[in-house]
BADREN-65087 format. One record per residue (C-alpha): residue in three letters; y, x, z negated. Coordinates in nm, 3 decimals, m for minus. Layout:
N
<node aa="ala" py="Y" px="X" pz="Z"/>
...
This chain:
115
<node aa="unk" py="m1.204" px="10.790" pz="m3.341"/>
<node aa="unk" py="m1.330" px="10.768" pz="m2.986"/>
<node aa="unk" py="m1.133" px="10.581" pz="m2.724"/>
<node aa="unk" py="m1.285" px="10.244" pz="m2.638"/>
<node aa="unk" py="m1.177" px="10.045" pz="m2.331"/>
<node aa="unk" py="m1.172" px="9.668" pz="m2.355"/>
<node aa="unk" py="m1.204" px="9.457" pz="m2.041"/>
<node aa="unk" py="m0.922" px="9.206" pz="m2.056"/>
<node aa="unk" py="m0.959" px="8.843" pz="m1.937"/>
<node aa="unk" py="m0.702" px="8.888" pz="m1.660"/>
<node aa="unk" py="m0.674" px="9.111" pz="m1.355"/>
<node aa="unk" py="m0.397" px="9.293" pz="m1.173"/>
<node aa="unk" py="m0.220" px="9.121" pz="m0.884"/>
<node aa="unk" py="m0.462" px="9.286" pz="m0.642"/>
<node aa="unk" py="m0.771" px="9.172" pz="m0.836"/>
<node aa="unk" py="m0.851" px="9.497" pz="m1.017"/>
<node aa="unk" py="m0.990" px="9.493" pz="m1.370"/>
<node aa="unk" py="m0.741" px="9.538" pz="m1.655"/>
<node aa="unk" py="m0.859" px="9.759" pz="m1.937"/>
<node aa="unk" py="m0.705" px="9.815" pz="m2.279"/>
<node aa="unk" py="m0.758" px="10.142" pz="m2.461"/>
<node aa="unk" py="m0.813" px="10.036" pz="m2.821"/>
<node aa="unk" py="m0.896" px="10.376" pz="m2.975"/>
<node aa="unk" py="m1.165" px="10.194" pz="m3.170"/>
<node aa="unk" py="m0.911" px="9.971" pz="m3.347"/>
<node aa="unk" py="m0.944" px="9.594" pz="m3.328"/>
<node aa="unk" py="m0.678" px="9.337" pz="m3.397"/>
<node aa="unk" py="m0.381" px="9.477" pz="m3.207"/>
<node aa="unk" py="m0.139" px="9.241" pz="m3.035"/>
<node aa="unk" py="m0.300" px="9.267" pz="m2.689"/>
<node aa="unk" py="m0.649" px="9.235" pz="m2.836"/>
<node aa="unk" py="m0.548" px="8.917" pz="m3.020"/>
<node aa="unk" py="m0.382" px="8.783" pz="m2.705"/>
<node aa="unk" py="m0.700" px="8.855" pz="m2.506"/>
<node aa="unk" py="m0.911" px="8.685" pz="m2.776"/>
<node aa="unk" py="m0.689" px="8.376" pz="m2.759"/>
<node aa="unk" py="m0.701" px="8.369" pz="m2.379"/>
<node aa="unk" py="m1.080" px="8.401" pz="m2.379"/>
<node aa="unk" py="m1.102" px="8.110" pz="m2.624"/>
<node aa="unk" py="m0.879" px="7.896" pz="m2.400"/>
<node aa="unk" py="m1.082" px="7.988" pz="m2.091"/>
<node aa="unk" py="m1.410" px="7.894" pz="m2.258"/>
<node aa="unk" py="m1.265" px="7.570" pz="m2.400"/>
<node aa="unk" py="m1.130" px="7.469" pz="m2.057"/>
<node aa="unk" py="m1.471" px="7.541" pz="m1.905"/>
<node aa="unk" py="m1.638" px="7.316" pz="m2.160"/>
<node aa="unk" py="m1.386" px="7.039" pz="m2.091"/>
<node aa="unk" py="m1.441" px="7.078" pz="m1.718"/>
<node aa="unk" py="m1.814" px="7.027" pz="m1.764"/>
<node aa="unk" py="m1.733" px="6.696" pz="m1.929"/>
<node aa="unk" py="m1.554" px="6.582" pz="m1.612"/>
<node aa="unk" py="m1.818" px="6.706" pz="m1.369"/>
<node aa="unk" py="m2.073" px="6.442" pz="m1.463"/>
<node aa="unk" py="m1.825" px="6.162" pz="m1.403"/>
<node aa="unk" py="m1.730" px="6.294" pz="m1.060"/>
<node aa="unk" py="m2.093" px="6.347" pz="m0.958"/>
<node aa="unk" py="m2.193" px="5.998" pz="m1.074"/>
<node aa="unk" py="m1.909" px="5.834" pz="m0.878"/>
<node aa="unk" py="m2.050" px="5.725" pz="m0.540"/>
<node aa="unk" py="m1.693" px="5.694" pz="m0.414"/>
<node aa="unk" py="m1.605" px="6.057" pz="m0.490"/>
<node aa="unk" py="m1.462" px="6.206" pz="m0.173"/>
<node aa="unk" py="m1.556" px="6.542" pz="m0.023"/>
<node aa="unk" py="m1.207" px="6.660" pz="m0.121"/>
<node aa="unk" py="m1.267" px="6.566" pz="m0.486"/>
<node aa="unk" py="m1.605" px="6.739" pz="m0.481"/>
<node aa="unk" py="m1.460" px="7.056" pz="m0.324"/>
<node aa="unk" py="m1.183" px="7.054" pz="m0.584"/>
<node aa="unk" py="m1.439" px="7.024" pz="m0.863"/>
<node aa="unk" py="m1.652" px="7.305" pz="m0.719"/>
<node aa="unk" py="m1.343" px="7.528" pz="m0.692"/>
<node aa="unk" py="m1.255" px="7.463" pz="m1.058"/>
<node aa="unk" py="m1.618" px="7.523" pz="m1.163"/>
<node aa="unk" py="m1.615" px="7.851" pz="m0.970"/>
<node aa="unk" py="m1.299" px="7.963" pz="m1.150"/>
<node aa="unk" py="m1.441" px="7.858" pz="m1.484"/>
<node aa="unk" py="m1.770" px="8.039" pz="m1.424"/>
<node aa="unk" py="m1.581" px="8.353" pz="m1.316"/>
<node aa="unk" py="m1.379" px="8.339" pz="m1.640"/>
<node aa="unk" py="m1.689" px="8.282" pz="m1.856"/>
<node aa="unk" py="m1.874" px="8.572" pz="m1.690"/>
<node aa="unk" py="m1.572" px="8.798" pz="m1.746"/>
<node aa="unk" py="m1.564" px="8.699" pz="m2.116"/>
<node aa="unk" py="m1.938" px="8.770" pz="m2.144"/>
<node aa="unk" py="m1.898" px="9.104" pz="m1.969"/>
<node aa="unk" py="m1.607" px="9.203" pz="m2.193"/>
<node aa="unk" py="m1.797" px="9.111" pz="m2.508"/>
<node aa="unk" py="m2.109" px="9.286" pz="m2.382"/>
<node aa="unk" py="m1.911" px="9.603" pz="m2.315"/>
<node aa="unk" py="m1.771" px="9.594" pz="m2.668"/>
<node aa="unk" py="m2.120" px="9.554" pz="m2.807"/>
<node aa="unk" py="m2.239" px="9.852" pz="m2.603"/>
<node aa="unk" py="m2.462" px="9.635" pz="m2.384"/>
<node aa="unk" py="m2.318" px="9.748" pz="m2.050"/>
<node aa="unk" py="m2.246" px="10.093" pz="m1.914"/>
<node aa="unk" py="m1.934" px="10.037" pz="m1.707"/>
<node aa="unk" py="m1.700" px="9.785" pz="m1.550"/>
<node aa="unk" py="m1.772" px="9.710" pz="m1.183"/>
<node aa="unk" py="m1.493" px="9.748" pz="m0.932"/>
<node aa="unk" py="m1.358" px="9.418" pz="m0.807"/>
<node aa="unk" py="m1.207" px="9.393" pz="m0.462"/>
<node aa="unk" py="m1.049" px="9.056" pz="m0.522"/>
<node aa="unk" py="m1.008" px="8.787" pz="m0.782"/>
<node aa="unk" py="m1.131" px="8.543" pz="m0.520"/>
<node aa="unk" py="m1.447" px="8.738" pz="m0.435"/>
<node aa="unk" py="m1.750" px="8.526" pz="m0.505"/>
<node aa="unk" py="m2.122" px="8.572" pz="m0.449"/>
<node aa="unk" py="m2.274" px="8.390" pz="m0.157"/>
<node aa="unk" py="m2.588" px="8.182" pz="m0.167"/>
<node aa="unk" py="m2.862" px="8.208" pz="0.095"/>
<node aa="unk" py="m2.883" px="7.920" pz="0.343"/>
<node aa="unk" py="m3.211" px="7.803" pz="0.182"/>
<node aa="unk" py="m3.018" px="7.713" pz="m0.134"/>
<node aa="unk" py="m2.859" px="7.422" pz="0.048"/>
<node aa="unk" py="m3.185" px="7.253" pz="0.139"/>
């Protein structure tokens, strides 16, 4: 069997991607742990979306509350994109895993995006 690398849903302390060599086998302990963690990450993201509407509809929501919500949404989106990337790699839909400089690295929006 050929060696297959699985992108795991966590990173090293310095933000580098963690890969698991599965040798084409599925269902090992770390693979199951990664599957469970991905499920938790996606479930938490879905729950977070349920809270976002309430915060946005509250005219008394403070800038601190809004920043907190945006930070959690950013984390959740990062997790969901990592799950999608991992699953895409396993389906052969992506060529390689991009290097990550930091877990906190995030794309920036152009100034026009803010009106």
